[in-house]
HTML snippet that shows the backbone in 3Dmol.js (N, CA, C, O; Angstrom):
<script src="https://3Dmol.org/build/3Dmol-min.js"></script>
<div id="view" style="width:600px;height:400px;position:relative"></div>
<script>
const pdb = `
ATOM      1  N   MET A   1     -54.415  -2.821 -25.653  1.00  0.00           N
ATOM      2  CA  MET A   1     -55.444  -3.821 -25.661  1.00  0.00           C
ATOM      3  C   MET A   1     -56.467  -3.413 -26.715  1.00  0.00           C
ATOM      4  O   MET A   1     -56.846  -2.246 -26.819  1.00  0.00           O
ATOM      5  N   THR A   2     -56.904  -4.400 -27.492  1.00  0.00           N
ATOM      6  CA  THR A   2     -57.799  -4.110 -28.615  1.00  0.00           C
ATOM      7  C   THR A   2     -59.058  -4.976 -28.548  1.00  0.00           C
ATOM      8  O   THR A   2     -59.232  -5.786 -27.638  1.00  0.00           O
ATOM      9  N   GLU A   3     -59.913  -4.783 -29.523  1.00  0.00           N
ATOM     10  CA  GLU A   3     -61.129  -5.583 -29.637  1.00  0.00           C
ATOM     11  C   GLU A   3     -60.798  -7.067 -29.787  1.00  0.00           C
ATOM     12  O   GLU A   3     -61.556  -7.921 -29.327  1.00  0.00           O
ATOM     13  N   ALA A   4     -59.680  -7.375 -30.422  1.00  0.00           N
ATOM     14  CA  ALA A   4     -59.267  -8.775 -30.594  1.00  0.00           C
ATOM     15  C   ALA A   4     -58.986  -9.435 -29.246  1.00  0.00           C
ATOM     16  O   ALA A   4     -59.268 -10.620 -29.066  1.00  0.00           O
ATOM     17  N   ASP A   5     -58.433  -8.680 -28.301  1.00  0.00           N
ATOM     18  CA  ASP A   5     -58.187  -9.221 -26.962  1.00  0.00           C
ATOM     19  C   ASP A   5     -59.500  -9.542 -26.258  1.00  0.00           C
ATOM     20  O   ASP A   5     -59.604 -10.561 -25.575  1.00  0.00           O
ATOM     21  N   LEU A   6     -60.495  -8.687 -26.418  1.00  0.00           N
ATOM     22  CA  LEU A   6     -61.803  -8.952 -25.834  1.00  0.00           C
ATOM     23  C   LEU A   6     -62.428 -10.180 -26.488  1.00  0.00           C
ATOM     24  O   LEU A   6     -63.021 -11.011 -25.802  1.00  0.00           O
ATOM     25  N   ALA A   7     -62.301 -10.299 -27.796  1.00  0.00           N
ATOM     26  CA  ALA A   7     -62.836 -11.469 -28.499  1.00  0.00           C
ATOM     27  C   ALA A   7     -62.181 -12.755 -27.992  1.00  0.00           C
ATOM     28  O   ALA A   7     -62.855 -13.774 -27.843  1.00  0.00           O
ATOM     29  N   ASP A   8     -60.877 -12.714 -27.729  1.00  0.00           N
ATOM     30  CA  ASP A   8     -60.183 -13.875 -27.152  1.00  0.00           C
ATOM     31  C   ASP A   8     -60.748 -14.210 -25.770  1.00  0.00           C
ATOM     32  O   ASP A   8     -60.963 -15.379 -25.450  1.00  0.00           O
ATOM     33  N   LEU A   9     -60.984 -13.195 -24.968  1.00  0.00           N
ATOM     34  CA  LEU A   9     -61.545 -13.392 -23.640  1.00  0.00           C
ATOM     35  C   LEU A   9     -62.938 -14.010 -23.727  1.00  0.00           C
ATOM     36  O   LEU A   9     -63.267 -14.913 -22.956  1.00  0.00           O
ATOM     37  N   GLU A  10     -63.752 -13.531 -24.655  1.00  0.00           N
ATOM     38  CA  GLU A  10     -65.101 -14.072 -24.826  1.00  0.00           C
ATOM     39  C   GLU A  10     -65.059 -15.542 -25.262  1.00  0.00           C
ATOM     40  O   GLU A  10     -65.853 -16.354 -24.787  1.00  0.00           O
ATOM     41  N   ARG A  11     -64.135 -15.883 -26.165  1.00  0.00           N
ATOM     42  CA  ARG A  11     -63.999 -17.281 -26.603  1.00  0.00           C
ATOM     43  C   ARG A  11     -63.582 -18.174 -25.437  1.00  0.00           C
ATOM     44  O   ARG A  11     -64.091 -19.285 -25.287  1.00  0.00           O
ATOM     45  N   THR A  12     -62.676 -17.695 -24.631  1.00  0.00           N
ATOM     46  CA  THR A  12     -62.220 -18.472 -23.481  1.00  0.00           C
ATOM     47  C   THR A  12     -63.348 -18.630 -22.463  1.00  0.00           C
ATOM     48  O   THR A  12     -63.546 -19.720 -21.927  1.00  0.00           O
ATOM     49  N   ALA A  13     -64.083 -17.564 -22.192  1.00  0.00           N
ATOM     50  CA  ALA A  13     -65.185 -17.626 -21.230  1.00  0.00           C
ATOM     51  C   ALA A  13     -66.257 -18.612 -21.676  1.00  0.00           C
ATOM     52  O   ALA A  13     -66.878 -19.270 -20.841  1.00  0.00           O
ATOM     53  N   ALA A  14     -66.478 -18.718 -22.974  1.00  0.00           N
ATOM     54  CA  ALA A  14     -67.491 -19.639 -23.494  1.00  0.00           C
ATOM     55  C   ALA A  14     -67.133 -21.093 -23.209  1.00  0.00           C
ATOM     56  O   ALA A  14     -68.010 -21.957 -23.202  1.00  0.00           O
ATOM     57  N   GLN A  15     -65.869 -21.367 -22.978  1.00  0.00           N
ATOM     58  CA  GLN A  15     -65.424 -22.730 -22.693  1.00  0.00           C
ATOM     59  C   GLN A  15     -65.572 -23.111 -21.221  1.00  0.00           C
ATOM     60  O   GLN A  15     -65.474 -24.288 -20.873  1.00  0.00           O
ATOM     61  N   VAL A  16     -65.808 -22.129 -20.362  1.00  0.00           N
ATOM     62  CA  VAL A  16     -65.963 -22.394 -18.932  1.00  0.00           C
ATOM     63  C   VAL A  16     -67.336 -23.021 -18.699  1.00  0.00           C
ATOM     64  O   VAL A  16     -68.362 -22.467 -19.094  1.00  0.00           O
ATOM     65  N   GLN A  17     -67.335 -24.177 -18.057  1.00  0.00           N
ATOM     66  CA  GLN A  17     -68.580 -24.869 -17.769  1.00  0.00           C
ATOM     67  C   GLN A  17     -68.993 -24.557 -16.339  1.00  0.00           C
ATOM     68  O   GLN A  17     -68.410 -25.069 -15.383  1.00  0.00           O
ATOM     69  N   TRP A  18     -70.004 -23.714 -16.208  1.00  0.00           N
ATOM     70  CA  TRP A  18     -70.466 -23.290 -14.897  1.00  0.00           C
ATOM     71  C   TRP A  18     -71.911 -22.839 -15.006  1.00  0.00           C
ATOM     72  O   TRP A  18     -72.296 -22.167 -15.963  1.00  0.00           O
ATOM     73  N   THR A  19     -72.703 -23.215 -14.019  1.00  0.00           N
ATOM     74  CA  THR A  19     -74.088 -22.773 -13.923  1.00  0.00           C
ATOM     75  C   THR A  19     -74.259 -22.110 -12.562  1.00  0.00           C
ATOM     76  O   THR A  19     -73.834 -22.666 -11.549  1.00  0.00           O
ATOM     77  N   PRO A  20     -74.868 -20.942 -12.523  1.00  0.00           N
ATOM     78  CA  PRO A  20     -75.085 -20.283 -11.231  1.00  0.00           C
ATOM     79  C   PRO A  20     -75.856 -21.204 -10.280  1.00  0.00           C
ATOM     80  O   PRO A  20     -76.702 -21.981 -10.723  1.00  0.00           O
ATOM     81  N   PRO A  21     -75.569 -21.121  -8.985  1.00  0.00           N
ATOM     82  CA  PRO A  21     -76.243 -21.980  -8.007  1.00  0.00           C
ATOM     83  C   PRO A  21     -77.766 -21.876  -8.055  1.00  0.00           C
ATOM     84  O   PRO A  21     -78.467 -22.840  -7.747  1.00  0.00           O
ATOM     85  N   SER A  22     -78.267 -20.730  -8.435  1.00  0.00           N
ATOM     86  CA  SER A  22     -79.720 -20.543  -8.498  1.00  0.00           C
ATOM     87  C   SER A  22     -80.340 -21.233  -9.701  1.00  0.00           C
ATOM     88  O   SER A  22     -81.563 -21.325  -9.806  1.00  0.00           O
ATOM     89  N   GLY A  23     -79.493 -21.723 -10.619  1.00  0.00           N
ATOM     90  CA  GLY A  23     -79.993 -22.396 -11.813  1.00  0.00           C
ATOM     91  C   GLY A  23     -80.414 -21.452 -12.922  1.00  0.00           C
ATOM     92  O   GLY A  23     -80.911 -21.891 -13.959  1.00  0.00           O
ATOM     93  N   THR A  24     -80.217 -20.153 -12.712  1.00  0.00           N
ATOM     94  CA  THR A  24     -80.578 -19.181 -13.744  1.00  0.00           C
ATOM     95  C   THR A  24     -79.524 -19.180 -14.853  1.00  0.00           C
ATOM     96  O   THR A  24     -78.466 -19.793 -14.714  1.00  0.00           O
ATOM     97  N   ASP A  25     -79.818 -18.503 -15.927  1.00  0.00           N
ATOM     98  CA  ASP A  25     -78.854 -18.390 -17.017  1.00  0.00           C
ATOM     99  C   ASP A  25     -77.629 -17.607 -16.549  1.00  0.00           C
ATOM    100  O   ASP A  25     -77.724 -16.671 -15.755  1.00  0.00           O
ATOM    101  N   ARG A  26     -76.503 -18.017 -17.059  1.00  0.00           N
ATOM    102  CA  ARG A  26     -75.234 -17.365 -16.739  1.00  0.00           C
ATOM    103  C   ARG A  26     -75.148 -16.028 -17.466  1.00  0.00           C
ATOM    104  O   ARG A  26     -75.511 -15.929 -18.638  1.00  0.00           O
ATOM    105  N   GLU A  27     -74.673 -15.016 -16.778  1.00  0.00           N
ATOM    106  CA  GLU A  27     -74.443 -13.699 -17.378  1.00  0.00           C
ATOM    107  C   GLU A  27     -72.978 -13.350 -17.185  1.00  0.00           C
ATOM    108  O   GLU A  27     -72.544 -13.089 -16.063  1.00  0.00           O
ATOM    109  N   ASP A  28     -72.217 -13.342 -18.261  1.00  0.00           N
ATOM    110  CA  ASP A  28     -70.791 -13.033 -18.183  1.00  0.00           C
ATOM    111  C   ASP A  28     -70.576 -11.529 -18.155  1.00  0.00           C
ATOM    112  O   ASP A  28     -71.277 -10.772 -18.826  1.00  0.00           O
ATOM    113  N   GLN A  29     -69.595 -11.113 -17.368  1.00  0.00           N
ATOM    114  CA  GLN A  29     -69.137  -9.735 -17.315  1.00  0.00           C
ATOM    115  C   GLN A  29     -67.646  -9.763 -17.626  1.00  0.00           C
ATOM    116  O   GLN A  29     -66.912 -10.571 -17.058  1.00  0.00           O
ATOM    117  N   TYR A  30     -67.197  -8.899 -18.511  1.00  0.00           N
ATOM    118  CA  TYR A  30     -65.798  -8.885 -18.936  1.00  0.00           C
ATOM    119  C   TYR A  30     -65.109  -7.645 -18.386  1.00  0.00           C
ATOM    120  O   TYR A  30     -65.537  -6.519 -18.640  1.00  0.00           O
ATOM    121  N   CYS A  31     -64.041  -7.863 -17.634  1.00  0.00           N
ATOM    122  CA  CYS A  31     -63.238  -6.780 -17.075  1.00  0.00           C
ATOM    123  C   CYS A  31     -61.858  -6.854 -17.700  1.00  0.00           C
ATOM    124  O   CYS A  31     -61.164  -7.863 -17.578  1.00  0.00           O
ATOM    125  N   CYS A  32     -61.468  -5.793 -18.361  1.00  0.00           N
ATOM    126  CA  CYS A  32     -60.167  -5.743 -19.029  1.00  0.00           C
ATOM    127  C   CYS A  32     -59.277  -4.746 -18.307  1.00  0.00           C
ATOM    128  O   CYS A  32     -59.637  -3.581 -18.135  1.00  0.00           O
ATOM    129  N   PHE A  33     -58.118  -5.215 -17.891  1.00  0.00           N
ATOM    130  CA  PHE A  33     -57.130  -4.386 -17.195  1.00  0.00           C
ATOM    131  C   PHE A  33     -55.934  -4.224 -18.116  1.00  0.00           C
ATOM    132  O   PHE A  33     -55.387  -5.215 -18.601  1.00  0.00           O
ATOM    133  N   CYS A  34     -55.520  -2.987 -18.364  1.00  0.00           N
ATOM    134  CA  CYS A  34     -54.406  -2.765 -19.282  1.00  0.00           C
ATOM    135  C   CYS A  34     -53.528  -1.623 -18.788  1.00  0.00           C
ATOM    136  O   CYS A  34     -54.006  -0.531 -18.481  1.00  0.00           O
ATOM    137  N   ARG A  35     -52.253  -1.903 -18.720  1.00  0.00           N
ATOM    138  CA  ARG A  35     -51.284  -0.893 -18.280  1.00  0.00           C
ATOM    139  C   ARG A  35     -50.821  -0.030 -19.450  1.00  0.00           C
ATOM    140  O   ARG A  35     -50.514   1.149 -19.274  1.00  0.00           O
ATOM    141  N   SER A  36     -50.771  -0.626 -20.655  1.00  0.00           N
ATOM    142  CA  SER A  36     -50.146   0.073 -21.777  1.00  0.00           C
ATOM    143  C   SER A  36     -51.119   0.820 -22.686  1.00  0.00           C
ATOM    144  O   SER A  36     -50.685   1.475 -23.634  1.00  0.00           O
ATOM    145  N   GLY A  37     -52.413   0.739 -22.425  1.00  0.00           N
ATOM    146  CA  GLY A  37     -53.352   1.526 -23.222  1.00  0.00           C
ATOM    147  C   GLY A  37     -54.464   0.699 -23.840  1.00  0.00           C
ATOM    148  O   GLY A  37     -54.309  -0.495 -24.095  1.00  0.00           O
ATOM    149  N   LEU A  38     -55.572   1.349 -24.072  1.00  0.00           N
ATOM    150  CA  LEU A  38     -56.764   0.734 -24.644  1.00  0.00           C
ATOM    151  C   LEU A  38     -57.029   1.367 -26.006  1.00  0.00           C
ATOM    152  O   LEU A  38     -57.017   2.590 -26.143  1.00  0.00           O
ATOM    153  N   SER A  39     -57.266   0.531 -27.003  1.00  0.00           N
ATOM    154  CA  SER A  39     -57.524   1.078 -28.339  1.00  0.00           C
ATOM    155  C   SER A  39     -58.831   1.860 -28.341  1.00  0.00           C
ATOM    156  O   SER A  39     -59.726   1.593 -27.539  1.00  0.00           O
ATOM    157  N   SER A  40     -58.933   2.818 -29.241  1.00  0.00           N
ATOM    158  CA  SER A  40     -60.166   3.602 -29.336  1.00  0.00           C
ATOM    159  C   SER A  40     -61.336   2.715 -29.731  1.00  0.00           C
ATOM    160  O   SER A  40     -62.464   2.943 -29.293  1.00  0.00           O
ATOM    161  N   GLY A  41     -61.076   1.703 -30.556  1.00  0.00           N
ATOM    162  CA  GLY A  41     -62.136   0.775 -30.944  1.00  0.00           C
ATOM    163  C   GLY A  41     -62.676  -0.002 -29.759  1.00  0.00           C
ATOM    164  O   GLY A  41     -63.886  -0.194 -29.639  1.00  0.00           O
ATOM    165  N   LEU A  42     -61.792  -0.449 -28.884  1.00  0.00           N
ATOM    166  CA  LEU A  42     -62.223  -1.173 -27.685  1.00  0.00           C
ATOM    167  C   LEU A  42     -62.989  -0.239 -26.757  1.00  0.00           C
ATOM    168  O   LEU A  42     -63.979  -0.652 -26.153  1.00  0.00           O
ATOM    169  N   GLN A  43     -62.559   0.986 -26.634  1.00  0.00           N
ATOM    170  CA  GLN A  43     -63.265   1.948 -25.785  1.00  0.00           C
ATOM    171  C   GLN A  43     -64.668   2.218 -26.315  1.00  0.00           C
ATOM    172  O   GLN A  43     -65.614   2.313 -25.533  1.00  0.00           O
ATOM    173  N   ARG A  44     -64.816   2.342 -27.627  1.00  0.00           N
ATOM    174  CA  ARG A  44     -66.144   2.545 -28.222  1.00  0.00           C
ATOM    175  C   ARG A  44     -67.025   1.332 -27.985  1.00  0.00           C
ATOM    176  O   ARG A  44     -68.193   1.467 -27.623  1.00  0.00           O
ATOM    177  N   LEU A  45     -66.463   0.144 -28.190  1.00  0.00           N
ATOM    178  CA  LEU A  45     -67.212  -1.094 -27.999  1.00  0.00           C
ATOM    179  C   LEU A  45     -67.691  -1.202 -26.553  1.00  0.00           C
ATOM    180  O   LEU A  45     -68.854  -1.529 -26.313  1.00  0.00           O
ATOM    181  N   ALA A  46     -66.819  -0.934 -25.595  1.00  0.00           N
ATOM    182  CA  ALA A  46     -67.177  -1.011 -24.178  1.00  0.00           C
ATOM    183  C   ALA A  46     -68.252   0.018 -23.819  1.00  0.00           C
ATOM    184  O   ALA A  46     -69.108  -0.255 -22.977  1.00  0.00           O
ATOM    185  N   ALA A  47     -68.218   1.180 -24.438  1.00  0.00           N
ATOM    186  CA  ALA A  47     -69.211   2.214 -24.163  1.00  0.00           C
ATOM    187  C   ALA A  47     -70.605   1.777 -24.598  1.00  0.00           C
ATOM    188  O   ALA A  47     -71.605   2.220 -24.034  1.00  0.00           O
ATOM    189  N   ASP A  48     -70.664   0.907 -25.602  1.00  0.00           N
ATOM    190  CA  ASP A  48     -71.948   0.433 -26.125  1.00  0.00           C
ATOM    191  C   ASP A  48     -72.458  -0.832 -25.444  1.00  0.00           C
ATOM    192  O   ASP A  48     -73.571  -1.279 -25.722  1.00  0.00           O
ATOM    193  N   ARG A  49     -71.658  -1.409 -24.556  1.00  0.00           N
ATOM    194  CA  ARG A  49     -72.039  -2.674 -23.924  1.00  0.00           C
ATOM    195  C   ARG A  49     -72.057  -2.551 -22.408  1.00  0.00           C
ATOM    196  O   ARG A  49     -71.209  -1.881 -21.819  1.00  0.00           O
ATOM    197  N   ASP A  50     -73.025  -3.199 -21.785  1.00  0.00           N
ATOM    198  CA  ASP A  50     -73.125  -3.194 -20.326  1.00  0.00           C
ATOM    199  C   ASP A  50     -72.280  -4.287 -19.685  1.00  0.00           C
ATOM    200  O   ASP A  50     -72.101  -4.287 -18.467  1.00  0.00           O
ATOM    201  N   ASP A  51     -71.755  -5.219 -20.481  1.00  0.00           N
ATOM    202  CA  ASP A  51     -71.031  -6.362 -19.924  1.00  0.00           C
ATOM    203  C   ASP A  51     -69.512  -6.236 -20.050  1.00  0.00           C
ATOM    204  O   ASP A  51     -68.792  -7.204 -19.810  1.00  0.00           O
ATOM    205  N   VAL A  52     -69.019  -5.056 -20.425  1.00  0.00           N
ATOM    206  CA  VAL A  52     -67.574  -4.849 -20.581  1.00  0.00           C
ATOM    207  C   VAL A  52     -67.145  -3.634 -19.755  1.00  0.00           C
ATOM    208  O   VAL A  52     -67.702  -2.544 -19.890  1.00  0.00           O
ATOM    209  N   SER A  53     -66.140  -3.848 -18.897  1.00  0.00           N
ATOM    210  CA  SER A  53     -65.562  -2.760 -18.108  1.00  0.00           C
ATOM    211  C   SER A  53     -64.076  -2.692 -18.404  1.00  0.00           C
ATOM    212  O   SER A  53     -63.404  -3.721 -18.476  1.00  0.00           O
ATOM    213  N   LEU A  54     -63.563  -1.488 -18.575  1.00  0.00           N
ATOM    214  CA  LEU A  54     -62.148  -1.279 -18.885  1.00  0.00           C
ATOM    215  C   LEU A  54     -61.475  -0.549 -17.733  1.00  0.00           C
ATOM    216  O   LEU A  54     -62.046   0.376 -17.155  1.00  0.00           O
ATOM    217  N   PHE A  55     -60.258  -0.967 -17.403  1.00  0.00           N
ATOM    218  CA  PHE A  55     -59.517  -0.364 -16.298  1.00  0.00           C
ATOM    219  C   PHE A  55     -58.073  -0.114 -16.705  1.00  0.00           C
ATOM    220  O   PHE A  55     -57.461  -0.928 -17.396  1.00  0.00           O
ATOM    221  N   THR A  56     -57.542   1.013 -16.271  1.00  0.00           N
ATOM    222  CA  THR A  56     -56.130   1.349 -16.434  1.00  0.00           C
ATOM    223  C   THR A  56     -55.560   1.560 -15.028  1.00  0.00           C
ATOM    224  O   THR A  56     -56.320   1.613 -14.062  1.00  0.00           O
ATOM    225  N   PRO A  57     -54.248   1.679 -14.900  1.00  0.00           N
ATOM    226  CA  PRO A  57     -53.678   1.898 -13.554  1.00  0.00           C
ATOM    227  C   PRO A  57     -54.279   3.100 -12.829  1.00  0.00           C
ATOM    228  O   PRO A  57     -54.461   3.054 -11.612  1.00  0.00           O
ATOM    229  N   SER A  58     -54.587   4.164 -13.551  1.00  0.00           N
ATOM    230  CA  SER A  58     -55.142   5.347 -12.883  1.00  0.00           C
ATOM    231  C   SER A  58     -56.537   5.082 -12.319  1.00  0.00           C
ATOM    232  O   SER A  58     -56.991   5.808 -11.434  1.00  0.00           O
ATOM    233  N   ASP A  59     -57.219   4.060 -12.817  1.00  0.00           N
ATOM    234  CA  ASP A  59     -58.518   3.687 -12.257  1.00  0.00           C
ATOM    235  C   ASP A  59     -58.359   2.937 -10.938  1.00  0.00           C
ATOM    236  O   ASP A  59     -59.280   2.904 -10.121  1.00  0.00           O
ATOM    237  N   LEU A  60     -57.205   2.346 -10.738  1.00  0.00           N
ATOM    238  CA  LEU A  60     -56.991   1.479  -9.591  1.00  0.00           C
ATOM    239  C   LEU A  60     -56.171   2.117  -8.472  1.00  0.00           C
ATOM    240  O   LEU A  60     -56.337   1.782  -7.299  1.00  0.00           O
ATOM    241  N   VAL A  61     -55.285   3.039  -8.846  1.00  0.00           N
ATOM    242  CA  VAL A  61     -54.381   3.661  -7.873  1.00  0.00           C
ATOM    243  C   VAL A  61     -54.647   5.168  -7.872  1.00  0.00           C
ATOM    244  O   VAL A  61     -54.506   5.821  -8.905  1.00  0.00           O
ATOM    245  N   PRO A  62     -55.022   5.709  -6.742  1.00  0.00           N
ATOM    246  CA  PRO A  62     -55.285   7.158  -6.705  1.00  0.00           C
ATOM    247  C   PRO A  62     -54.003   7.947  -6.976  1.00  0.00           C
ATOM    248  O   PRO A  62     -52.917   7.557  -6.547  1.00  0.00           O
ATOM    249  N   SER A  63     -54.145   9.042  -7.682  1.00  0.00           N
ATOM    250  CA  SER A  63     -52.997   9.912  -7.943  1.00  0.00           C
ATOM    251  C   SER A  63     -52.889  10.951  -6.842  1.00  0.00           C
ATOM    252  O   SER A  63     -53.818  11.132  -6.055  1.00  0.00           O
ATOM    253  N   GLY A  64     -51.775  11.618  -6.788  1.00  0.00           N
ATOM    254  CA  GLY A  64     -51.622  12.702  -5.825  1.00  0.00           C
ATOM    255  C   GLY A  64     -50.829  12.357  -4.594  1.00  0.00           C
ATOM    256  O   GLY A  64     -50.911  13.067  -3.592  1.00  0.00           O
ATOM    257  N   GLY A  65     -50.068  11.296  -4.638  1.00  0.00           N
ATOM    258  CA  GLY A  65     -49.215  10.976  -3.487  1.00  0.00           C
ATOM    259  C   GLY A  65     -49.817   9.962  -2.557  1.00  0.00           C
ATOM    260  O   GLY A  65     -50.870   9.382  -2.822  1.00  0.00           O
ATOM    261  N   THR A  66     -49.124   9.763  -1.463  1.00  0.00           N
ATOM    262  CA  THR A  66     -49.553   8.765  -0.480  1.00  0.00           C
ATOM    263  C   THR A  66     -50.289   9.437   0.666  1.00  0.00           C
ATOM    264  O   THR A  66     -50.182  10.645   0.876  1.00  0.00           O
ATOM    265  N   GLU A  67     -51.020   8.645   1.382  1.00  0.00           N
ATOM    266  CA  GLU A  67     -51.763   9.177   2.534  1.00  0.00           C
ATOM    267  C   GLU A  67     -51.072   8.819   3.814  1.00  0.00           C
ATOM    268  O   GLU A  67     -51.545   9.178   4.892  1.00  0.00           O
TER     269      GLU A  67
END
`;
const viewer = $3Dmol.createViewer("view");
viewer.addModel(pdb, "pdb");
viewer.setStyle({}, {cartoon: {color: "spectrum"}});
viewer.zoomTo();
viewer.render();
</script>
């Protein structure tokens, strides 16, 4: 997953017509899930932004066997 994938997500999100029930400005949060790897550029970009979160399988499934 690269910066281009995030840019695609941002373009798609901009097309969603939605206003929060409170009537305040909308604040988008971008969550990227990738099994095959995150580019270093995307990781740097996410580190500099509060609205981007990156996840890999190891973030979602604990390692070390079953309980």
